[in-house]
C-alpha positions as CSV (number, residue, x, y, z in Angstrom):
1,M,124.2,90.7,103.3
2,E,125.0,89.6,99.8
3,A,124.7,93.2,98.5
4,R,126.9,94.5,101.2
5,M,129.5,91.9,100.3
6,C,129.3,92.8,96.6
7,L,129.8,96.5,97.5
8,K,132.8,95.6,99.7
9,L,134.5,93.7,96.9
10,A,133.7,96.4,94.4
11,N,135.1,99.1,96.8
12,D,138.3,97.1,97.1
13,D,138.6,96.7,93.3
14,L,137.9,100.4,92.9
15,A,140.6,101.3,95.4
16,K,143.2,98.9,93.8
17,S,142.5,99.3,90.1
18,G,140.2,102.3,89.6
19,S,137.4,100.1,88.2
20,V,134.9,97.5,89.4
21,T,134.5,93.9,88.4
22,N,131.2,91.9,88.2
23,Y,132.2,88.4,89.3
24,N,129.0,86.6,88.4
25,D,125.5,87.1,86.8
26,S,123.7,87.2,90.1
27,W,124.6,90.8,90.8
28,K,125.7,93.9,88.9
29,V,127.9,96.6,90.4
30,W,128.7,100.0,88.8
31,V,130.3,103.3,89.7
32,N,127.8,106.0,90.2
33,T,128.4,109.6,91.1
34,S,124.8,110.8,91.7
35,V,123.7,112.7,94.8
36,V,120.8,111.2,96.9
37,N,118.8,113.3,99.4
38,V,117.6,111.5,102.5
39,N,115.7,113.4,105.0
40,G,117.2,116.7,103.9
41,T,120.8,115.5,103.8
42,N,122.7,115.0,100.5
43,Y,124.8,111.9,100.1
44,G,127.3,111.5,97.2
45,C,127.2,108.1,95.7
46,K,130.2,106.0,94.8
47,L,128.9,102.5,93.9
48,M,125.6,100.9,93.3
49,V,124.6,97.2,93.2
50,Q,121.6,95.4,91.9
51,V,121.3,91.8,93.2
52,H,118.9,89.2,91.6
53,K,117.4,88.6,95.0
54,F,116.0,92.2,95.0
55,Y,113.6,91.0,92.3
56,N,114.0,94.4,90.5
57,E,112.6,96.2,93.6
58,G,115.5,98.6,93.8
59,T,119.2,99.2,94.1
60,L,121.6,99.5,97.0
61,A,124.0,102.5,96.9
62,Q,127.2,103.0,98.8
63,T,128.2,106.7,99.4
64,T,131.6,108.3,99.4
65,N,131.6,108.0,103.2
66,D,130.5,104.3,103.1
67,V,126.8,104.9,104.1
68,L,124.4,102.5,102.5
69,I,121.2,103.7,101.0
70,W,118.3,101.6,99.6
71,L,116.8,103.2,96.5
72,G,113.5,101.4,96.2
73,N,111.5,101.7,93.0
74,G,108.9,104.4,93.6
75,K,109.8,104.7,97.2
76,P,111.8,107.4,99.1
77,P,115.5,106.5,99.7
78,K,116.3,104.8,103.0
79,L,119.5,104.7,105.0
80,I,120.6,101.2,105.8
81,T,122.4,101.1,109.1
82,A,124.7,98.3,110.3
83,D,122.0,96.9,112.5
84,Y,119.4,96.8,109.8
85,R,117.8,93.4,109.2
86,P,115.2,93.0,106.3
87,R,111.9,91.3,106.9
88,L,111.7,87.6,106.2
89,F,108.4,88.0,104.4
90,P,107.0,91.0,102.5
91,P,104.1,93.0,103.9
92,G,100.8,91.4,103.3
93,F,102.2,87.8,103.1
């Protein structure tokens, strides 16, 4: 939820001023124009965010058509739908 909020604020900044602002040290947002392939479909990225709560496990990307994609370190990209809820505890806990 925090990462989604960060991307929303950054998207608003980008639309208003053409750049993004990092408001605190807990998260880092940047413009990214890479293309990510998920299950055979290419998605053009617009913004990416890394939040300290991710514990360096990956990055959340927002595409040009506002789809969210989780880019996990060493794992295939995953679409994050509006109804997605992360696990409370990691596997094996």
